[in-house]
C-alpha positions in Angstrom: 33.4 3.5 -28.8 30.6 2.6 -26.5 31.3 1.4 -22.7 31.5 -2.4 -23.3 34.6 -1.6 -26.4 35.8 0.3 -23.9 35.8 -2.0 -21.2 37.8 -4.5 -23.4 40.5 -1.8 -24.3 41.3 -1.4 -21.2 42.0 -4.7 -20.1 43.7 -4.7 -24.0 46.3 -2.4 -22.5 46.4 -3.1 -18.7 46.2 -7.1 -18.9 48.9 -9.4 -20.2 49.0 -12.8 -21.8 50.9 -14.9 -19.8 51.9 -18.5 -20.5 52.6 -21.0 -17.0 53.8 -24.3 -16.4 51.5 -25.2 -13.7 51.3 -28.6 -11.4 48.1 -30.5 -11.5 47.1 -32.4 -8.7 45.1 -35.1 -8.4 45.3 -38.7 -6.1 46.0 -41.0 -9.5 49.0 -39.2 -10.5 50.9 -34.9 -10.6 51.5 -34.1 -14.1 52.4 -30.6 -15.2 50.4 -28.3 -18.1 51.3 -25.5 -20.2 49.2 -23.3 -18.9 48.4 -20.0 -21.2 45.6 -17.1 -20.7 43.3 -16.0 -22.6 43.1 -13.2 -24.7 41.6 -11.4 -21.9 40.3 -12.2 -18.6 36.8 -12.7 -19.8 35.5 -15.8 -21.7 33.4 -15.4 -24.6 30.9 -18.3 -24.4 27.3 -18.4 -22.8 27.1 -20.7 -19.9 25.3 -24.1 -21.1 24.2 -26.1 -17.8 23.0 -29.4 -17.9 20.3 -30.1 -15.4 21.2 -33.7 -13.6 19.4 -33.1 -10.2 19.7 -36.2 -7.9 16.4 -37.8 -6.8 15.1 -37.1 -3.7 15.2 -40.4 -2.4 19.3 -40.3 -2.6 21.1 -40.4 1.0 23.4 -38.0 -0.8 20.8 -35.5 -1.2 19.6 -33.5 1.8 16.6 -31.8 1.1 16.9 -29.2 3.4 17.1 -25.5 2.5 19.1 -23.0 4.3 20.8 -19.8 3.1 23.7 -19.0 0.4 26.3 -17.0 2.6 28.9 -18.6 -0.3 30.5 -19.8 -3.0 32.8 -22.7 -2.0 35.1 -23.8 -4.8 36.7 -27.3 -5.3 38.9 -29.2 -7.3 38.3 -32.9 -8.1 41.7 -33.7 -7.2 41.0 -36.8 -9.4 43.5 -36.4 -12.6 42.1 -39.6 -14.0 41.5 -39.3 -18.4 37.8 -40.2 -17.9 36.7 -38.6 -15.0 35.4 -35.9 -16.5 32.6 -33.6 -15.7 29.9 -36.0 -17.2 31.5 -38.6 -14.7 31.1 -36.5 -11.8 27.5 -35.7 -12.3 27.0 -39.3 -12.6 28.4 -40.7 -9.9 26.6 -38.2 -7.3 23.2 -38.6 -9.5 23.6 -42.8 -9.0 25.1 -42.1 -5.6 27.7 -44.6 -6.3 31.5 -44.4 -8.0 30.7 -45.8 -12.1 33.8 -47.4 -11.9 33.7 -49.5 -8.9 29.9 -49.8 -7.9 30.9 -48.6 -4.2 28.5 -46.0 -2.7 29.4 -42.5 -2.5 27.6 -40.0 -0.1 29.1 -37.1 -0.5 27.1 -34.2 -3.2 27.7 -30.4 -4.4 25.8 -28.6 -6.6 28.0 -28.3 -9.5 30.4 -30.3 -11.4 32.4 -27.8 -13.6 34.9 -29.7 -16.8 35.9 -29.5 -20.7 33.0 -31.4 -21.4 30.6 -28.9 -19.5 28.8 -27.5 -16.5 26.2 -30.2 -14.6 24.0 -29.3 -12.1 23.9 -31.8 -9.7 22.0 -30.0 -6.1 19.7 -27.6 -5.9 21.3 -24.6 -5.3 19.2 -23.8 -2.3 19.3 -27.4 -0.4 22.2 -28.9 1.8 25.0 -30.4 -0.1 27.7 -32.9 1.3 31.1 -31.1 -0.1 32.7 -28.5 2.8 34.0 -31.3 5.8 32.3 -28.8 8.1 29.4 -31.3 8.9 25.7 -30.4 9.0 24.7 -29.7 12.5 25.8 -26.1 12.8 24.7 -23.0 10.3 26.7 -19.9 9.7 26.4 -18.0 12.8 27.7 -14.6 13.6 29.0 -13.5 17.4 29.2 -10.3 19.1 33.0 -10.3 20.5 32.2 -7.5 22.7 35.6 -5.8 21.3 34.7 -2.7 19.5 35.3 -2.1 15.7 38.7 0.2 14.8 40.9 0.6 11.7 43.0 -2.7 13.0 42.0 -6.0 12.8 44.9 -8.5 14.8 43.6 -12.4 15.6 45.0 -14.2 18.2 43.8 -16.7 20.8 44.4 -15.8 24.8 46.1 -19.0 26.9 42.5 -19.9 28.5 41.0 -20.3 24.4 39.3 -17.4 23.3 39.9 -15.8 20.5 41.8 -12.1 20.9 41.5 -9.1 18.5 44.4 -6.5 18.8 45.1 -7.9 21.9 41.8 -7.6 23.6 40.1 -11.0 24.8 37.2 -11.8 23.0 33.6 -13.5 24.0 34.1 -16.0 21.6 35.4 -19.4 22.5 38.4 -20.8 20.0 38.6 -24.4 19.6 41.3 -27.1 21.1 43.8 -28.5 19.6 42.9 -32.6 19.4 45.0 -35.5 17.9 45.0 -39.0 18.7 48.4 -40.6 19.1 49.1 -43.7 20.2 46.0 -44.4 21.6 46.2 -41.3 23.7 44.3 -37.7 22.6 46.2 -34.6 23.4 44.6 -31.7 23.7 46.4 -28.3 23.9 45.0 -24.4 23.4 45.4 -23.8 19.7 47.6 -20.5 18.0 47.0 -18.5 15.4 49.5 -21.2 13.7 46.4 -23.4 13.5 44.5 -21.4 11.8 43.4 -22.5 8.3 45.2 -20.3 5.8 42.4 -18.4 4.6 41.8 -17.5 8.3 37.7 -17.2 10.2 35.1 -15.5 9.3 34.5 -11.8 10.2 32.3 -9.1 10.2 31.1 -5.3 11.7 28.1 -3.7 12.5 28.7 0.5 13.4 29.5 -0.6 16.8 31.0 -4.4 17.4 33.4 -6.7 15.7 32.0 -10.4 14.7 33.2 -13.7 14.8 31.9 -16.5 12.6 31.3 -20.4 14.1 34.6 -22.4 14.3 35.7 -25.7 14.9 39.1 -27.8 14.9 38.9 -30.0 12.2 41.5 -33.4 13.3 41.9 -34.8 9.9 43.5 -31.4 8.6 44.5 -30.6 12.1 43.2 -26.4 11.4 41.0 -24.3 12.9 38.1 -23.8 10.2 34.7 -22.3 9.5 31.1 -23.7 9.8 28.9 -22.9 6.7 30.4 -24.9 4.0 27.7 -27.9 3.9 24.6 -25.9 5.1 25.5 -22.2 3.9 27.2 -22.6 0.6 26.8 -23.7 -3.1 29.6 -25.9 -3.5 31.5 -26.3 -7.4 33.5 -29.0 -8.0 36.0 -28.1 -11.4 37.2 -31.0 -13.2 41.3 -31.6 -13.3 41.4 -34.5 -15.6 44.6 -34.9 -17.6 43.7 -35.0 -21.6 41.9 -31.2 -20.7 42.3 -28.0 -21.0 42.3 -27.8 -17.0 42.4 -24.0 -17.2 39.8 -23.6 -19.4 37.9 -25.9 -16.7 38.9 -23.2 -14.4 37.5 -19.9 -16.3 34.5 -21.3 -16.8 34.2 -22.4 -12.7 34.9 -18.5 -12.5 32.1 -17.4 -15.1 29.7 -19.5 -12.7 30.7 -18.3 -9.8 30.0 -14.9 -11.1 26.6 -15.7 -12.2 26.0 -17.2 -8.5 27.2 -14.5 -6.7 24.7 -11.9 -9.3 21.7 -14.4 -8.1 22.7 -14.4 -4.6 23.7 -11.1 -4.1 27.0 -12.3 -3.0 30.6 -10.5 -2.9 34.2 -11.8 -4.4 34.8 -12.1 -0.7 32.1 -14.2 -0.3 34.1 -17.0 -2.3 36.0 -19.3 -0.9 37.9 -21.7 -0.6 37.2 -25.8 0.3 40.4 -25.1 2.8 38.4 -22.5 4.8 36.0 -24.9 5.8 37.9 -28.1 6.8 41.4 -27.1 6.3 41.9 -29.4 3.2 44.5 -28.8 0.6 41.5 -28.5 -1.6 41.1 -26.6 -4.4 45.0 -28.0 -5.1 46.2 -27.0 -8.4 44.6 -23.4 -7.8 46.6 -23.4 -4.2 49.8 -25.2 -5.2 50.3 -22.8 -8.4 49.5 -19.4 -6.7 46.3 -18.7 -9.2 43.5 -18.3 -6.6 43.9 -14.3 -6.5 44.1 -14.7 -10.5 40.7 -16.7 -10.4 39.1 -13.9 -7.6 40.0 -11.5 -10.9 38.4 -13.5 -13.4 35.1 -13.9 -11.4 35.3 -9.8 -11.0 36.0 -9.4 -15.0 33.1 -11.9 -15.7 30.8 -10.0 -12.6 31.7 -6.6 -14.9 30.7 -8.0 -18.4 27.5 -9.4 -16.8 26.0 -6.0 -15.6 26.5 -5.2 -18.9 24.7 -8.5 -20.9 22.0 -7.7 -18.1 21.6 -4.1 -19.7 21.0 -6.1 -23.3 24.3 -6.3 -24.9 25.2 -8.7 -26.1 29.1 -9.7 -26.9 31.3 -12.0 -28.9 34.9 -12.2 -30.1 35.9 -12.9 -34.0 39.2 -14.0 -33.9 41.5 -13.1 -36.5 45.2 -14.6 -35.9 46.0 -18.5 -35.4 45.9 -20.2 -32.3 43.1 -18.2 -30.9 39.5 -19.7 -30.4 36.2 -17.6 -30.5 35.8 -18.1 -27.1 39.2 -16.0 -26.5 41.3 -18.9 -25.3 44.9 -19.2 -27.0 46.0 -22.9 -27.7 49.1 -21.9 -28.4 51.5 -18.2 -28.2 53.0 -17.6 -31.8 57.1 -18.1 -32.4 58.1 -14.9 -32.8 57.0 -11.7 -30.8 53.8 -10.0 -32.8 50.5 -9.0 -31.9 47.4 -11.5 -31.6 44.1 -9.5 -33.7 40.8 -9.7 -32.8 37.5 -7.7 -33.2 34.6 -7.4 -30.6 31.5 -6.9 -31.5 28.6 -5.7 -29.7 24.7 -5.9 -30.3 22.6 -3.4 -28.5 18.5 -2.7 -29.7 19.7 -3.8 -32.7 22.6 -1.8 -32.8 26.1 -3.1 -33.8 29.2 -1.9 -32.6 32.9 -3.4 -33.2 36.2 -2.3 -32.1 39.6 -4.4 -33.5 42.2 -5.0 -31.1 45.9 -6.0 -31.4 47.4 -7.2 -28.4 51.0 -7.9 -28.4 52.5 -10.9 -26.8 
């Protein structure tokens, strides 16, 4: 058994196939869908990316080139059945809502759905998706606090970040809200920080913090670098589709982008990180974010095998199991789902038949 088949053998033995009722969120409606995990956390299909790059004259194409340090995951928050990946790609391309002909000024590098993956803005360019404006780049500030094994973030009474109780040199943004025509300002607390935290880094000696701001719309301290320094991916949650399949495709795309941009799992951020918005809402409300990151990790591992020259395919032997590893149903009685994984490298074909108990 080669190392690829050994890897899948480990997945077969340690990963459970599970069924979960999820709530799919969108502005038109909220609906429930039965999510069935795939036979493994890997999606057995190639990335078919349709190039549909917005015109250079578009107002929603910035053209400025910036280094990328994050991948930002969104969902469209749009459950309209006809609002597919192609719909959203056309919306960016034509810079207008296709339905209403109203202007559409936002943009993103990719949109993923059951109908495929569309590429709308070049990866190295700025796009308008994260809500943090394009005035500020990803920047790190030396806090003046020496590195230790502990990291506990706070905010002082005079509005500076603290680390482990020690005041840093980095100011925290002020809370600001307009009520009845009056602007209310106060020092923020840690409860005002978005729930993904703020950017932190270390060198051999000091802690560093990233550029932050207070988002007045969502009333959260959020991070800069979303529009300028991240690759934005929208994932469709339109009714009538397998929403989880779209998220699995998104995970495969994210793994590819991590590899191409020399980024790591911790560089994957939710839209929430940059604005405080509850996005990607469907992943967030169903507590599936960590599992989504796990999908990316598995895709990233197997991508290394592919780069070594392995071709990998799944051959289903049981009903309800698709060649891409997706289960359309679970068997009514407890029994094993049978499948074969076949690898080819240097004209050498190897395979192994697995049984997955569900």
